[in-house]
VOBA-1610 file (N, C-alpha, C; in pm, whole numbers, padded with zeros to 5 digits, always signed):
BEGIN
Met+09348+02389+03735Met+09312+02393+03584Met+09184+02295+03582Pro+09068+02328+03538Pro+08948+02266+03507Pro+08976+02130+03451Ser+08950+02021+03495Ser+08960+01875+03409Ser+08894+01888+03291Ile+08926+01799+03201Ile+08848+01757+03078Ile+08720+01747+03098Ser+08657+01667+03212Ser+08531+01608+03219Ser+08449+01743+03247Phe+08500+01829+03338Phe+08395+01950+03357Phe+08380+01997+03226Phe+08479+02034+03123Phe+08433+02091+03006Phe+08352+01995+02913Ser+08352+01845+02931Ser+08284+01768+02857Ser+08139+01759+02906Arg+08120+01794+03050Arg+07991+01807+03086Arg+07925+01899+03058Ile+07982+02031+03039Ile+07931+02150+02993Ile+07875+02141+02853Lys+07965+02074+02774Lys+07927+02050+02619Lys+07803+01968+02589Asn+07805+01857+02687Asn+07677+01752+02674Asn+07570+01789+02735Asp+07581+01888+02817Asp+07436+01956+02893Asp+07438+02096+02800Tyr+07465+02168+02715Tyr+07451+02298+02701Tyr+07305+02343+02695Thr+07223+02274+02662Thr+07089+02307+02670Thr+07025+02356+02795Ser+07125+02350+02914Ser+07089+02384+03042Ser+07128+02532+03040Tyr+07247+02581+02983Tyr+07260+02688+02988Tyr+07221+02787+02909Val+07169+02763+02785Val+07141+02840+02676Val+07021+02952+02714Val+06939+02869+02817Val+06816+02985+02839Val+06871+03109+02891Tyr+06993+03107+02990Tyr+07054+03213+03065Tyr+07103+03304+02973Val+07189+03277+02881Val+07256+03347+02776Val+07117+03415+02693Cys+07033+03345+02663Cys+06926+03421+02563Cys+06842+03521+02658Leu+06816+03506+02766Leu+06763+03592+02876Leu+06878+03740+02874Leu+06969+03695+02892Leu+07095+03827+02923Leu+07093+03885+02789Val+07093+03821+02678Val+07089+03862+02515Val+06999+03979+02501Val+06883+03899+02525Val+06716+03975+02509Val+06734+04093+02596Phe+06769+04088+02700Phe+06727+04198+02784Phe+06819+04296+02737Leu+06957+04263+02721Leu+07051+04392+02667Leu+07031+04447+02559Phe+06989+04348+02468Phe+06955+04386+02328Phe+06856+04497+02324Phe+06727+04506+02416Phe+06602+04592+02427Phe+06641+04707+02536Ala+06715+04685+02649Ala+06791+04787+02724Ala+06841+04870+02625Ile+06909+04826+02549Ile+06999+04939+02440Ile+06918+04982+02358Thr+06843+04926+02283Thr+06798+04957+02168Thr+06649+05035+02197Gln+06623+04993+02315Gln+06451+05062+02316Gln+06465+05130+02470Ala+06586+05206+02499Ala+06600+05255+02629Ala+06516+05419+02585Asp+06528+05464+02477Asp+06435+05591+02437Asp+06281+05553+02463Lys+06225+05441+02458Lys+06113+05422+02466Lys+06048+05350+02608Gly+06141+05375+02698Gly+06102+05325+02817Gly+06142+05187+02899Phe+06201+05099+02822Phe+06221+04952+02833Phe+06279+04952+03003Met+06362+05041+03017Met+06434+05020+03139Met+06349+05103+03273Thr+06231+05149+03217Thr+06162+05215+03358Thr+06096+05126+03439Thr+06089+05168+03571Thr+06041+05068+03667Thr+05898+05018+03613Asp+05792+05125+03570Asp+05690+05079+03509Asp+05674+04953+03420Asn+05782+04989+03312Asn+05769+04873+03219Asn+05847+04720+03281Leu+05936+04742+03372Leu+05978+04637+03424Leu+05901+04537+03504Ala+05799+04603+03598Ala+05712+04544+03668Ala+05597+04504+03607Thr+05581+04560+03463Thr+05476+04482+03372Thr+05537+04345+03314Ile+05691+04361+03302Ile+05709+04238+03261Ile+05693+04108+03353Leu+05725+04146+03480Leu+05730+04075+03618Leu+05578+04031+03635Arg+05445+04115+03602Arg+05333+04056+03633Arg+05297+03996+03486Gln+05329+03972+03398Gln+05301+03949+03262Gln+05348+03773+03282Thr+05492+03818+03334Thr+05564+03652+03351Thr+05491+03557+03456Ala+05409+03613+03557Ala+05345+03535+03674Ala+05297+03421+03641Pro+05189+03428+03569Pro+05101+03315+03507Pro+05161+03238+03422Ile+05229+03268+03353Ile+05338+03181+03237Ile+05434+03080+03323Ala+05515+03145+03424Ala+05602+03097+03509Ala+05534+02959+03585Val+05420+03017+03636Val+05306+02890+03700Val+05301+02792+03614Met+05240+02799+03518Met+05204+02706+03429Met+05331+02652+03381Ala+05440+02713+03357Ala+05577+02618+03310Ala+05601+02558+03428Val+05596+02549+03550Val+05615+02475+03648Val+05523+02334+03627Gly+05424+02354+03604Gly+05347+02215+03584Gly+05389+02143+03462Ala+05432+02199+03348Ala+05444+02170+03216Ala+05594+02109+03251Val+05674+02138+03321Val+05815+02055+03352Val+05765+01910+03390Phe+05665+01918+03510Phe+05667+01788+03567Phe+05614+01688+03436Val+05486+01747+03331Val+05422+01672+03233Val+05543+01606+03144Leu+05611+01723+03083Leu+05698+01690+02974Leu+05814+01598+03038Ser+05839+01609+03147Ser+05976+01541+03197Ser+05913+01363+03201Thr+05797+01346+03213Thr+05724+01211+03217Thr+05712+01183+03077Ala+05770+01239+02943Ala+05737+01200+02802Ala+05606+01219+02774Glu+05534+01286+02841Glu+05343+01338+02799Glu+05371+01490+02768Ile+05228+01547+02716Ile+05221+01679+02691Ile+05089+01706+02747Asp+05066+01834+02776Asp+04969+01862+02826Asp+04905+02002+02743Leu+04799+01979+02633Leu+04774+02076+02552Leu+04612+02171+02595Ser+04601+02112+02722Ser+04482+02167+02746Ser+04477+02297+02859Ile+04585+02347+02895Ile+04639+02404+02981Ile+04553+02549+02982Gly+04559+02595+02850Gly+04513+02745+02813Gly+04360+02711+02867Ser+04290+02642+02801Ser+04143+02615+02826Ser+04103+02585+02992Thr+04214+02530+03044Thr+04183+02506+03171Thr+04202+02652+03270Val+04299+02731+03231Val+04300+02871+03270Val+04188+02936+03299Ala+04114+02918+03156Ala+03982+02989+03144Ala+03851+02956+03221Leu+03838+02832+03229Leu+03728+02772+03316Leu+03774+02772+03456Ser+03905+02772+03484Ser+03920+02800+03637Ser+03863+02930+03699Ala+03926+03015+03597Ala+03898+03165+03605Ala+03766+03181+03629Met+03710+03158+03536Met+03547+03172+03540Met+03495+03098+03653Thr+03524+02960+03680Thr+03463+02917+03795Thr+03472+03005+03935Thr+03626+03036+03945Thr+03664+03128+04060Thr+03585+03219+04077Ala+03563+03296+03946Ala+03486+03435+03955Ala+03337+03441+03984Val+03286+03366+03932Val+03165+03291+03975Val+03118+03274+04117Val+03207+03171+04193Val+03192+03119+04289Val+03202+03249+04403Leu+03308+03330+04372Leu+03349+03456+04452Leu+03232+03526+04468Arg+03167+03570+04314Arg+03041+03639+04318Arg+02935+03619+04438Asp+02906+03486+04438Asp+02826+03413+04511Asp+02840+03370+04657Thr+02965+03323+04698Thr+03003+03308+04815Thr+03110+03394+04873Asn+03261+03338+04907Asn+03380+03422+04939Asn+03483+03356+04875Ile+03597+03394+04925Ile+03710+03389+04875Ile+03773+03225+04897Phe+03734+03192+05025Phe+03766+03051+05049Phe+03717+02949+04950Phe+03600+02951+04939Phe+03508+02868+04829Phe+03546+02897+04704Ala+03584+03015+04657Ala+03613+03019+04517Ala+03733+02990+04512Val+03847+02976+04581Val+03985+02943+04554Val+03967+02798+04542Ile+03897+02691+04622Ile+03886+02567+04638Ile+03822+02560+04499Ala+03725+02612+04428Ala+03644+02570+04332Ala+03755+02581+04216Gly+03812+02711+04202Gly+03913+02736+04122Gly+03989+02621+04080Leu+04076+02607+04210Leu+04176+02496+04191Leu+04113+02329+04164Gly+03983+02329+04229Gly+03935+02173+04200Gly+03895+02165+04066Val+03875+02254+03976Val+03818+02258+03867Val+03954+02210+03798Gly+04067+02252+03814Gly+04222+02243+03742Gly+04270+02100+03780Ala+04244+02037+03916Ala+04249+01930+03950Ala+04189+01814+03872Leu+04054+01822+03873Leu+03958+01753+03793Leu+03981+01710+03659Ile+04014+01860+03581Ile+04064+01841+03458Ile+04229+01753+03432Gly+04275+01780+03537Gly+04400+01698+03503Gly+04392+01565+03547Leu+04287+01543+03638Leu+04283+01375+03671Leu+04223+01309+03550Ala+04103+01403+03481Ala+04030+01319+03363Ala+04144+01280+03264Asn+04232+01400+03263Asn+04359+01367+03134Asn+04447+01230+03154Gly+04466+01243+03299Gly+04562+01137+03338Gly+04505+01013+03345Leu+04383+00996+03393Leu+04284+00872+03369Leu+04277+00815+03240Ile+04228+00922+03142Ile+04209+00880+02995Ile+04328+00814+02944Val+04455+00894+02955Val+04569+00857+02906Val+04637+00733+02940Thr+04619+00714+03059Thr+04675+00593+03139Thr+04563+00455+03146Lys+04454+00483+03132Lys+04379+00415+03150Lys+04330+00326+03010Leu+04298+00409+02935Leu+04265+00404+02792Leu+04397+00379+02704Arg+04483+00420+02745Arg+04646+00387+02682Arg+04646+00473+02546Leu+04576+00604+02565Leu+04564+00711+02441Leu+04679+00794+02457Pro+04721+00834+02335Pro+04833+00960+02352Pro+04804+01079+02411Ser+04869+01121+02503Ser+04830+01237+02609Ser+04805+01338+02470Phe+04882+01377+02356Phe+04869+01472+02289Phe+04723+01507+02221Leu+04680+01347+02188Leu+04513+01364+02135Leu+04438+01356+02250Val+04454+01326+02362Val+04356+01332+02472Val+04374+01483+02521Thr+04474+01553+02546Thr+04470+01656+02606Thr+04435+01763+02459Leu+04441+01743+02352Leu+04365+01809+02243Leu+04222+01830+02253Ala+04173+01747+02273Ala+04045+01690+02308Ala+03978+01762+02404Met+04070+01769+02513Met+04011+01828+02651Met+04023+01971+02636Leu+04110+02031+02547Leu+04122+02154+02532Leu+04007+02231+02451Glu+03944+02136+02365Glu+03809+02189+02285Glu+03681+02196+02394Leu+03694+02051+02481Leu+03582+02045+02571Leu+03591+02120+02668Val+03677+02166+02746Val+03676+02260+02843Val+03681+02399+02785Ala+03721+02441+02677Ala+03685+02574+02606Ala+03552+02586+02599Gly+03490+02494+02574Gly+03342+02497+02526Gly+03233+02516+02677Leu+03293+02466+02775Leu+03247+02464+02898Leu+03272+02604+02957Ala+03381+02673+02921Ala+03422+02807+02984Ala+03306+02890+02919Arg+03316+02891+02808Arg+03221+02993+02700Arg+03067+02937+02770Gln+03052+02833+02790Gln+02892+02791+02833Gln+02840+02824+02979Ile+02959+02844+03040Ile+02927+02867+03190Ile+02856+03014+03218Thr+02888+03112+03172Thr+02808+03234+03162Thr+02781+03276+03042Gly+02742+03214+02938Gly+02714+03244+02816Gly+02784+03372+02749Leu+02907+03340+02741Leu+03013+03434+02698Leu+03018+03566+02722Lys+02944+03590+02870Lys+02980+03717+02899Lys+03104+03707+03028Ser+03149+03826+03050Ser+03275+03820+03126Ser+03202+03832+03269Val+03284+03805+03380Val+03244+03799+03519Val+03339+03907+03633Pro+03302+04009+03634Pro+03373+04123+03729Pro+03378+04047+03849Val+03517+04093+03893Val+03539+04047+04061Val+03521+04193+04122Gln+03440+04186+04228Gln+03420+04316+04302Gln+03515+04313+04447Ser+03557+04199+04484Ser+03634+04144+04581Ser+03751+04235+04582Glu+03764+04340+04670Glu+03919+04432+04672Glu+04031+04317+04759Leu+03981+04232+04822Leu+04080+04148+04901Leu+04138+04015+04804Phe+04072+03975+04710Phe+04089+03868+04618Phe+04184+03941+04529Ala+04150+04080+04461Ala+04240+04119+04378Ala+04386+04165+04442Glu+04380+04174+04596Glu+04524+04219+04645Glu+04590+04097+04658Ile+04525+03984+04704Ile+04585+03861+04727Ile+04657+03807+04593Phe+04588+03798+04501Phe+04612+03721+04363Phe+04632+03808+04233Gly+04683+03941+04291Gly+04690+04048+04175Gly+04766+04176+04184Ser+04690+04267+04270Ser+04720+04386+04284Ser+04811+04437+04414Gly+04779+04323+04503Gly+04847+04349+04628Gly+04993+04332+04646Ser+05063+04385+04752Ser+05224+04373+04774Ser+05246+04347+04922Leu+05352+04283+04929Leu+05419+04259+05071Leu+05556+04342+05059Gly+05542+04432+05144Gly+05660+04546+05145Gly+05709+04562+04995Pro+05828+04542+04921Pro+05850+04568+04811Pro+05825+04453+04689Phe+05734+04363+04740Phe+05725+04271+04660Phe+05570+04244+04623Ser+05547+04270+04483Ser+05411+04221+04464Ser+05334+04092+04497Ser+05215+04080+04514Ser+05159+03953+04490Ser+05177+03856+04414Leu+05179+03881+04292Leu+05214+03809+04167Leu+05370+03779+04171Phe+05444+03847+04236Phe+05594+03817+04239Phe+05620+03683+04364Leu+05543+03736+04471Leu+05553+03605+04574Leu+05475+03498+04517Trp+05379+03460+04454Trp+05296+03355+04415Trp+05389+03278+04324Thr+05478+03336+04211Thr+05566+03290+04118Thr+05624+03231+04216Ala+05734+03316+04305Ala+05845+03257+04377Ala+05814+03161+04448Ala+05689+03149+04542Ala+05648+03041+04610Ala+05632+02902+04524Val+05544+02887+04396Val+05523+02801+04340Val+05660+02771+04253Val+05746+02843+04224Val+05872+02795+04163Val+05946+02735+04283Ala+05970+02774+04388Ala+06030+02704+04498Ala+06009+02565+04525Val+05866+02554+04562Val+05784+02423+04579Val+05810+02347+04447Gly+05780+02378+04340Gly+05840+02306+04235Gly+05970+02243+04220Trp+06081+02336+04236Trp+06204+02305+04220Trp+06244+02208+04346Val+06189+02223+04468Val+06196+02108+04599Val+06159+01995+04535Val+06048+01964+04517Val+05959+01847+04451Val+06050+01781+04329Phe+06063+01858+04257Phe+06129+01801+04146Phe+06261+01741+04169Thr+06343+01828+04211Thr+06489+01776+04279Thr+06540+01716+04369Asn+06451+01721+04461Asn+06491+01674+04586Asn+06376+01592+04663Thr+06280+01513+04589Thr+06217+01412+04652Thr+06206+01296+04580Arg+06157+01194+04626Arg+06101+01059+04553Arg+06043+01077+04446Phe+05972+01180+04456Phe+05839+01167+04351Phe+05902+01256+04227Gly+06015+01314+04253Gly+06067+01419+04153Gly+06144+01336+04070Ala+06239+01225+04160Ala+06299+01136+04096Ala+06205+01041+04003His+06097+00999+04072His+06041+00899+03963His+05976+00965+03847Val+05945+01100+03867Val+05897+01141+03732Val+06007+01169+03629Lys+06146+01180+03645Lys+06253+01159+03535Lys+06258+01033+03510Ala+06252+00919+03597Ala+06293+00805+03556Ala+06152+00733+03469Val+06047+00775+03508Val+05932+00735+03405Val+05958+00798+03280Gly+06031+00913+03269Gly+06048+00988+03134Gly+06130+00921+03054Asp+06225+00911+03121Asp+06351+00835+03059Asp+06341+00675+03018Asn+06281+00601+03089Asn+06268+00451+03038Asn+06150+00416+03128Arg+06027+00405+03055Arg+05914+00405+03117Arg+05908+00231+03187Leu+05986+00147+03080Leu+05984+00001+03137Leu+06064-00015+03256Ala+06198+00032+03236Ala+06302+00045+03362Ala+06236+00101+03490Ala+06171+00184+03469Ala+06085+00256+03603Ala+06008+00166+03646Arg+05899+00074+03601Arg+05830-00015+03627Arg+05879-00120+03706Val+06005-00171+03622Val+06060-00294+03651Val+06131-00247+03821Ser+06148-00118+03842Ser+06234-00086+03975Ser+06136-00056+04082Gly+06013-00069+04027Gly+05902-00059+04143Gly+05828+00080+04167Ile+05841+00160+04057Ile+05805+00280+04042Ile+05646+00243+03997Ser+05555+00308+04047Ser+05430+00316+03983Ser+05415+00405+03887Val+05403+00370+03793Val+05446+00469+03668Val+05284+00538+03627Thr+05199+00431+03630Thr+05051+00504+03621Thr+05013+00615+03741Asn+05049+00580+03846Asn+05017+00711+03947Asn+05101+00816+03897Thr+05233+00809+03857Thr+05312+00905+03867Thr+05245+01000+03733Arg+05213+00912+03621Arg+05163+00998+03522Arg+05047+01051+03534Ile+04961+00994+03613Ile+04807+01082+03674Ile+04867+01193+03765Ala+04959+01192+03835Ala+04976+01275+03912Ala+05038+01380+03848Val+05143+01392+03742Val+05178+01502+03697Val+05053+01608+03606Phe+04987+01520+03565Phe+04852+01603+03489Phe+04770+01679+03582Val+04761+01626+03695Val+04716+01668+03821Val+04781+01817+03859Ile+04904+01794+03885Ile+04988+01903+03901Ile+04972+02042+03778Ser+04957+01991+03664Ser+04967+02090+03558Ser+04836+02153+03566Gly+04741+02064+03576Gly+04566+02132+03588Gly+04553+02235+03722Met+04654+02213+03810Met+04608+02294+03950Met+04720+02410+03913Thr+04825+02411+03860Thr+04910+02526+03833Thr+04850+02583+03732Ala+04787+02553+03628Ala+04688+02640+03510Ala+04580+02690+03597Ala+04517+02632+03704Ala+04418+02707+03750Ala+04445+02820+03861Leu+04557+02792+03914Leu+04625+02905+03978Leu+04659+03023+03884Ala+04721+02992+03789Ala+04742+03090+03672Ala+04625+03171+03622Gly+04485+03097+03620Gly+04355+03156+03606Gly+04341+03250+03708Met+04364+03221+03834Met+04308+03313+03943Met+04416+03442+03945Leu+04528+03422+03881Leu+04614+03548+03909Leu+04583+03637+03799Tyr+04556+03566+03691Tyr+04489+03650+03597Tyr+04328+03741+03614Val+04295+03650+03700Val+04140+03717+03760Val+04163+03815+03852Gly+04289+03810+03940Gly+04312+03871+04025Gly+04386+04048+03996Arg+04477+04023+03874Arg+04517+04133+03803Arg+04430+04217+03710Leu+04341+04150+03640Leu+04247+04197+03586Leu+04121+04226+03660Gln+04092+04184+03761Gln+03973+04203+03844Gln+03864+04144+03738Gly+03854+04036+03701Gly+03766+03977+03621Gly+03783+03861+03560Ala+03700+03777+03510Ala+03715+03671+03413Ala+03654+03686+03305Arg+03722+03611+03201Arg+03662+03581+03061Arg+03708+03452+02995Tyr+03632+03441+02909Tyr+03654+03287+02861Tyr+03797+03300+02792Thr+03817+03412+02716Thr+03928+03400+02626Thr+04081+03408+02723Leu+04070+03394+02842Leu+04174+03394+02943Leu+04271+03276+02913Gly+04402+03283+02862Gly+04491+03174+02852Gly+04478+03121+02740Glu+04399+03156+02653Glu+04404+03090+02502Glu+04510+03086+02451Asn+04622+03213+02444Asn+04719+03242+02373Asn+04851+03186+02438Asp+04842+03120+02553Asp+04936+03087+02659Asp+04993+02954+02625Leu+04934+02848+02557Leu+05008+02712+02540Leu+05138+02737+02475Leu+05159+02806+02364Leu+05274+02800+02273Leu+05381+02874+02388Ile+05335+02982+02433Ile+05455+03020+02516Ile+05503+02984+02611Val+05430+02900+02686Val+05446+02775+02828Val+05519+02699+02752Ile+05522+02632+02650Ile+05586+02532+02593Ile+05712+02569+02540Ala+05723+02689+02502Ala+05846+02738+02417Ala+05938+02771+02572Ala+05875+02838+02684Ala+05961+02863+02770Ala+06009+02768+02842Val+05936+02652+02856Val+05985+02529+02924Val+06111+02453+02873Val+06090+02448+02694Val+06182+02368+02641Val+06286+02435+02607Ile+06299+02579+02606Ile+06445+02649+02611Ile+06483+02676+02731Gly+06414+02647+02845Gly+06456+02635+02960Gly+06537+02524+03007Gly+06544+02411+02925Gly+06638+02288+02942Gly+06538+02150+02960Thr+06414+02141+02964Thr+06343+02036+02978Thr+06300+01960+02826Ala+06338+01853+02861Ala+06327+01765+02739Ala+06212+01733+02694Leu+06173+01749+02529Leu+06037+01716+02501Leu+05988+01572+02515Phe+06091+01460+02512Phe+06054+01372+02515Phe+06082+01275+02639Gly+06118+01369+02736Gly+06111+01324+02902Gly+06249+01287+02942Gly+06265+01247+03084Gly+06387+01219+03153Gly+06455+01340+03200Lys+06415+01462+03165Lys+06514+01567+03198Lys+06445+01697+03228Gly+06431+01777+03298Gly+06350+01891+03317Gly+06427+02008+03402Ser+06383+02114+03392Ser+06448+02234+03508Ser+06340+02322+03521Ile+06302+02336+03644Ile+06216+02450+03695Ile+06295+02568+03725Ile+06389+02608+03745Ile+06444+02725+03730Ile+06468+02761+03591Gly+06493+02673+03490Gly+06525+02706+03359Gly+06392+02740+03297Ala+06256+02683+03352Ala+06138+02697+03283Ala+06105+02855+03325Leu+06129+02884+03473Leu+06122+03033+03520Leu+06215+03153+03407Ala+06329+03113+03383Ala+06432+03166+03277Ala+06347+03197+03153Gly+06295+03069+03102Gly+06254+03056+02982Gly+06136+03149+02963Ser+06061+03168+03082Ser+05916+03235+03086Ser+05980+03384+03069Leu+06070+03430+03168Leu+06115+03543+03154Leu+06178+03594+03006Thr+06223+03518+02949Thr+06283+03546+02814Thr+06172+03566+02737Ile+06060+03466+02714Ile+05957+03499+02600Ile+05900+03641+02664Val+05846+03652+02770Val+05743+03769+02805Val+05863+03900+02772Thr+05992+03907+02806Thr+06078+03999+02760Thr+06079+04024+02657Leu+06104+03924+02548Leu+06101+03945+02418Leu+05992+04006+02371Asn+05865+03950+02400Asn+05723+04008+02364Asn+05736+04166+02381Asn+05747+04195+02514Asn+05763+04315+02547Asn+05864+04425+02448Gly+06000+04370+02451Gly+06065+04426+02354Gly+05993+04465+02226Leu+05959+04360+02143Leu+05902+04371+02018Leu+05770+04460+02020Val+05697+04454+02123Val+05578+04558+02131Val+05646+04712+02111Leu+05738+04746+02212Leu+05815+04864+02214Leu+05873+04880+02085Ser+05907+04793+02022Ser+05979+04813+01900Ser+05882+04872+01776Gly+05755+04848+01800Gly+05649+04871+01721Gly+05613+04729+01625Leu+05639+04614+01645Leu+05596+04501+01603Leu+05452+04466+01611Asp+05394+04438+01510Asp+05240+04396+01542Asp+05238+04252+01578Val+05086+04206+01616Val+05081+04063+01674Val+05123+03954+01598Ala+05128+03963+01452Ala+05161+03865+01372Ala+05324+03845+01345Gln+05387+03975+01365Gln+05524+03969+01373Gln+05594+03891+01527Gln+05519+03924+01609Gln+05550+03860+01747Gln+05515+03738+01754Arg+05425+03665+01693Arg+05418+03533+01679Arg+05512+03460+01583Met+05542+03534+01494Met+05643+03469+01402Met+05766+03458+01476Ala+05803+03555+01537Ala+05950+03548+01639Ala+05921+03430+01737Leu+05800+03421+01805Leu+05778+03303+01907Leu+05801+03170+01830Gly+05757+03168+01699Gly+05755+03031+01612Gly+05879+03001+01571Ile+05995+03100+01568Ile+06127+03105+01557Ile+06180+03029+01647Ile+06174+03071+01779Ile+06212+03035+01901Ile+06172+02880+01939Ile+06047+02840+01891Ile+06011+02709+01913Ile+06093+02628+01852Leu+06081+02690+01728Leu+06196+02573+01598Leu+06327+02537+01680Val+06380+02681+01704Val+06531+02651+01774Val+06535+02601+01894Ala+06443+02595+01960Ala+06427+02519+02105Ala+06435+02374+02067Ile+06333+02318+01988Ile+06309+02215+01941Ile+06455+02116+01882Ala+06486+02212+01818Ala+06615+02161+01724Ala+06742+02122+01849Leu+06739+02230+01923Leu+06848+02201+02029Leu+06805+02072+02121Thr+06660+02060+02149Thr+06634+01899+02223Thr+06673+01793+02174Leu+06666+01819+02034Leu+06658+01692+01938Leu+06800+01665+01926Arg+06863+01771+01912Arg+07045+01721+01896Arg+07075+01665+02021Glu+07050+01733+02116Glu+07085+01683+02244Glu+07056+01545+02283Gly+06908+01505+02226Gly+06870+01362+02244Gly+06966+01268+02187Lys+06987+01333+02055Lys+07078+01230+01958Lys+07205+01213+02039Glu+07266+01320+02093Glu+07415+01299+02146Glu+07399+01189+02267Arg+07290+01184+02310Arg+07280+01135+02473Arg+07260+00962+02408Thr+07213+00950+02335Thr+07196+00831+02257Thr+07317+00778+02162
//
């Protein structure tokens, strides 16, 4: 017979399981109610996976940031600028330099966020909000509001339309980022430092952890995952536009929070973030098939975020 402590552990950590129940419920609901509209068709399920890829990749970076009790609001504009940079460099050079340029832009934005937050001691909410506008402006300026088509079939295959056996390249990129993120977050000293900094910054500093470097590093990770998401958009759409990623911020935050990552640091889940991403994208897909317009879809997303925040705040009170 299971011990009382087993049930107590489940009760005290219930937010870790909510996302999987939500994913199952959402999937079964639309599988039943929208079966006649093709929800369960191979094409539609493949569409869900393709749309999940960039969201899940960004969610991995967001787990690291939120787990340190910080937030990165600039990821959407980072997606756009990295995508535009990648497409422009690819047009003039080759894939190698395009990928380096795209990831480099993301890393630099993340580094700038981290340095401003830590060195100037400014709230990450305000810093990344300002960076969102700055980077969005740069994304629009780089080509004068013009889209940049991608002619390279190899790039499109690697980052969007290609496959390896039965697995699409988007699925493989998602699996790789989630796997690396999970290993780093759960099985390395750096991952332990991230959670320690988010749980109690003073105690982490006293124990010898470089709080400043850890905080800067998570912003760099967030910037690079956003840059990779931008390249996945470019590969799938075979072009870049300054509007890429502009609606992804709330989706990513919702996915991460319902996936079990605490808004105020100290706790995170990479696998939960993946499940949260699938839940949000599946919900949006089902709502589209149900005939709901964009406004109604955003209302549903807002409700999900409110519920996720309520669960996180309630768990935080129970822990204290």
